[in-house]
Every structure is written in C-alpha cells, then in structure tokens.
N, C-alpha and C positions, 0 to 999 in steps of 0.2 A: 381154182382162180384162173382166169384167162390171161394169157398175156401174148403178145405178137415178139416173134424172134426174127432176127435178120441173121443169115448165115451163107458162108460161102459154099456153093457146091462144087461139084467135081468138075464142071464147066470153068470154074474160075470166076463165075458171077455170082453177085447177091442175090437172094430169095427170101422172101418171107414164109413163114411157118406160123401157124395158131398153135400153142401149147397150152397145157393145162397143169397148173401146179397143184398136185394132190394135198387135200386139205384132210387132217385127221382129227376127231373129236379132241379137245384139250381141256375138258371140264369147265370150269367157271371161267376160263379165258377164252372159249368158243372154239373155234376150228383153227388148228395150226397146219403150217407147213413143216417139212423138216427143216433144221438149221443148215442154212448155205454158209458155206466159208466164204469171207470177204476180206479185202486188203484195205479198202478205205472208201471215204466218201467224199464227193465233190459237189459243192453248191454252184450253180450255174444260170446266168442270165444272158438270154440272147435278144437282140433288138427286132423292133417290127420289121426291120429291111433284111433280115437274116436270110441268106440265100447261099448255101454253101455246095461248091462243086464237087464232084465225084471225089470220094475219099473213104478208104477203108475205117472201121472203128479203130481207136488209138490202143484200146484193150477191150477184153470182155466185160461187159457191164450192164447192170440194169440201170434203165434211165427212166425214172418217174416223173412224168408230167405234171406240174403243180396248178398252174393257172392258165395255160393255152396249150392248143395243139401244136404240131409240127406235122408237114407233108413229107412223107418218105418216097423216094423212087428207089427201085432195087434194080440190079443190073439186067434183069430180064425184061425191064419195062414197067411193071407193076406199080402202081401208087397207093400208097394208104395215108390216111389222116390219123394219126395217133392223138387222141383228144386229152383234155386236162383229165386228170385222175387215172389214166391209163399208162402201163407199164410196159417197156421196149426192153427186151433182151438183144443186145448189139453183140454178135459175135462174128460179124463178117469183117475180121481183122486182116485177112487177105485178100488178094485180087483188086479189082477196080472199086469195090465198095459201092456206095449209095450217094445219092442227093439228100439234102435237107433244106426245107425251106419254111420260113414263117408262113402262117396263114392269118386271114383277116387282119394283116396289117396290126399285129399285136405283138409286143414282147414276151418271152415265155421266160418263166423261172422253171428250174427242173434239179432233181437231184440224181447224180450218177454213184451208183454204189459198185465200186469196182471187185471184181472176181479173181484178177491175177496181177 
C-alpha cells in the first residue's frame, strides 16, 4: 500500500517521500500490514477556505483523507495534492514544517491516527 510521508530532513526543512507499507497474505482477511501501535484517533473537518501557514505536524500521525483532498507544500518548495482516499504520514514535527490548503473550494473530512 503506497502512502505519502512528510518528514524533516537534516537541512531542517520538510520533504516528501513515497513509502510502501508491506502487505502479507492474511488468509480470508486479504492482505494485511503489520500492526502499528497507535495512541489515539481524531476526527477532523476543515472548511473550504482552509489555508494554514507554515507549521510542523503537532505529532506523528497518519491522516486519511475521506471526502476531499488537500494541497501540501513542503520546505523545499515541492507541492503535492493528497486526494480523497489517500493517506499521509505526517512526521515533520520539527523545523518550519509545511503549508496546507483546501483545494477545489471544498471542505474536507479526515481522520488523524496518532502514533505518539
């Protein structure tokens, strides 16, 4: 399963990385990943005018986009749109962080699964 990761590099700036979560045969359950220890879950809704200035992630967390995407700009200037149904692993908890902005003038519902 492919997901997008944001992390803080040695330069103190945030960067994107594509990572693959390995899946193994799980019998009748399909293919499964290893169990990730998590600490909580947050349901979130952001408005159609959401435009958040530079900020580090508040904690390590998976963010699952439910019904709309978000445009992310990382410290090296690269932009990506994380679409509905995609997963972001936010790990840029130090440094300048990233920009987040609503796209297509749509509100967005997401789920944050906290890792620490």
